[in-house]
Structures are given as structure tokens and as C-alpha cells.
C-alpha positions, 0 to 999 in steps of 0.5 A: 748681014751675017748669019749670026746677026740674023739669028740674034735678030730673030731670037731677040724679042721686040722692044714693045714686047719688053714694055708690055711684059713690064706693064703686065708685071707692074699691073699684077704687082699693083693688084696684089698690093691692093689686096694687101692694103684691103687686108690691112684695112680689115686688120685695122678695123678689127684692131680699132674695135678691140681698142675701143672695147679695151678703153671702155673696160678700162673706164668701167673698171676704174669707176668700179674701183673708185666706188669700192674704195670710196665705200670702203673709206665710208665704212672705215669712217663709220667704224672709227666713229662707232669705236670712239662712241664705245670708248666714251661709254667705257670711260663713262662706266669707269668714271661714274661708279655711282651709276645705278644698275639700270643705267649700267645695264643700258650702257653695256647693252649699247656697248654690245650693239656698238661691238656688233656694228664694228664687227659688221663694218669690218666684215659682212659675208652676208651682204658682202659690203664689209671693209674686208669684202670691199677692199677685195672688190676694189683690188680685183677691179684695180687688177682688171683695170690694169689689164684692160689698160695694157690691152688698150695701149697695145691696141693703140700701138698696133693701130699706129703701125697698121696705119703706117703700113697702109701709107707705105703700101699705098706709096709702093703702088705709085712707085711700083717699089718692091722695097717699099712693100717689104717695109710695109709688110714689116710694119704690118707684121708688127701691127698684127702682133700688137693687135694679137697681144691686145686680144690675148696678152701674149706677154702674160701668157708666154711667161706662164707657158714657160713656167716663169 
């Protein structure tokens, strides 16, 4: 055996050392992926809570919107009925010039009462249940419902992306594939971004931030 061959033999690590080093690397990789999956599970739990909250808010605000619109319609119906009654009294006064002054006075008093009722049906700042106030409440509840629905949809998409990331990351442990882990990281990043949008509605904040 030549001197160079002896030197190469001494410097080249044994095959079992290569295998041990590869085993250690894969084991470390699997542990890190396990920590990554645990983090994904935490993000998924937070996203699920946010999605449930947004869904409840969507349902509650939609009920509130429906109630306000129904109350508005009821007020509008009563206002219309009162106006018709007032019109009938006005026609009666015009068609019966032979009415006694006392009868005319009673009819006019009733008309004054109808006019006050019509005004209260239209707007009642004291009680806050006039048509004007009810319509404003209904529109406010509708806007809140739309925002909550956007948040809920964002959370739903985020949950799906995070679940896909967990599955791919779990597969990368079995195959010790760094490429699969990168794919999982991409889905995880999109899921976290979707979850953040569910909490903060970034798509509404960014245009406002840039003055749009």
C-alpha cells in the first residue's frame, strides 16, 4: 500500500460515522419540525377561537338588523294608517259643511293628535324608536354584520391553510424532506396572515393607512 493510500485511509471517516451523522441530522430535523407543528397547532387554535367569535357576532348583528328593520316596517305601517285616518277626517270636514262647531272642534282635535303621532312615528329622539332612529340602527347593525362576516370568512380560509400546513409538515417528518417543510411553511405563512386579517381586517386598514 502506498503512502497516499494510507493517508486517505486515515483521513476518510468510517461509513458508520457518516450514518451516525446523517441519523443525528434527521433526528434534529424531526424535532424541529415537531416544534413547528406545535406552533401551527397553537395558531390553529387561536384562529378557531377567532372564527367562532366572528361567527357569533355575524349571527347576533344579523338578528339585530332584522329586528330593527321589522320594527321600522311596523312603525311605517302604523304611520301610514294614521295618515289615512287623518285624510278621512279632512275629507269629512270638506264634505260636511253642516257639522256643528262642537263636532268640527272634536275632529280638528283628533287631527292634531294624528299629526303628533305621525311626527313621533317619523322621528322620536327621546325614545329612540322613530323610523329615522330605527333605520339608522338597522344600517349600523348591517355594517357590523358585513364586517363580522368578512372576518369569519378570513378565519375560515386561515384555518384551512393552517390545517394543510400541519398535514404537509407531518409528512415531512416521515420522509425527512426539507422541500415539503418549505411548502408547509408557505401554507403556514398564508394561514397566519389570514388569521391576522381576521383579527385586524388588514385589507381595510391598509387603504386607510395609505390615504385611499
